[in-house]
C-alpha positions, -999 to 999 in steps of 0.1 A, spaced: -409 -603 -727 -412 -627 -756 -446 -638 -768 -455 -674 -772 -450 -673 -811 -415 -658 -804 -407 -685 -778 -418 -713 -803 -396 -697 -830 -366 -695 -805 -372 -732 -797 -374 -743 -833 -341 -725 -841 -325 -740 -810 -336 -774 -821 -319 -769 -855 -286 -755 -841 -283 -774 -808 -305 -805 -813 -338 -813 -794 -323 -824 -761 -301 -793 -757 -330 -770 -769 -353 -786 -742 -326 -780 -716 -320 -744 -726 -357 -736 -727 -363 -749 -692 -342 -720 -679 -363 -694 -695 -394 -680 -678 -425 -696 -694 -448 -668 -689 -447 -629 -693 -447 -608 -661 -428 -636 -642 -408 -619 -615 -383 -642 -599 -369 -634 -564 -332 -634 -558 -315 -646 -527 -308 -609 -519 -345 -601 -522 -353 -629 -498 -324 -616 -474 -339 -581 -475 -373 -595 -466 -360 -615 -438 -343 -584 -425 -376 -564 -428 -395 -591 -410 -370 -592 -383 -372 -555 -378 -411 -557 -377 -409 -585 -353 -388 -563 -330 -412 -535 -333 -441 -559 -323 -421 -570 -293 -415 -533 -283 -452 -526 -287 -462 -556 -267 -438 -544 -238 -454 -510 -240 -490 -523 -238 -481 -547 -209 -465 -519 -190 -495 -497 -196 -518 -526 -186 -499 -529 -152 -501 -493 -147 -540 -490 -152 -545 -521 -132 -525 -505 -102 -544 -473 -105 -578 -490 -108 -570 -512 -76 -557 -481 -58 -587 -460 -66 -610 -487 -57 -593 -493 -23 -594 -454 -16 -631 -452 -25 -639 -482 -4 -621 -466 26 -639 -432 20 -673 -449 17 -666 -470 49 -656 -438 67 -689 -420 55 -711 -450 67 -694 -450 101 -700 -412 103 -736 -416 95 -743 -446 114 
C-alpha cells in the first residue's frame, strides 16, 4: 500500500501528465487509506450463501427444540395424570 507522500507524488505526476481533472478522476478510484479491504460481488454472494445455510441450520434446530418440547409436555402431562390416579386410588383405599 502506498503511503500518503507516495500518493501525493503520484497525484502531482498525474496532474503533469493528464491534467488536474483527469488526475482527480483517477485518484478517486484508488483506495484512500492503507488496509482498506474492498468486498467483491463474489465475496457478498459467498456470504449470502453462508447466511442461507446458517438460517437453514437454525430452522432445523427450531424444529428439533419444538419436537422435544412437545415430547416433554406429553410426558409431563402423562406422568401427572398417572400420579393423580395413583394418589386417588391410595386415598380411596385408606379412606
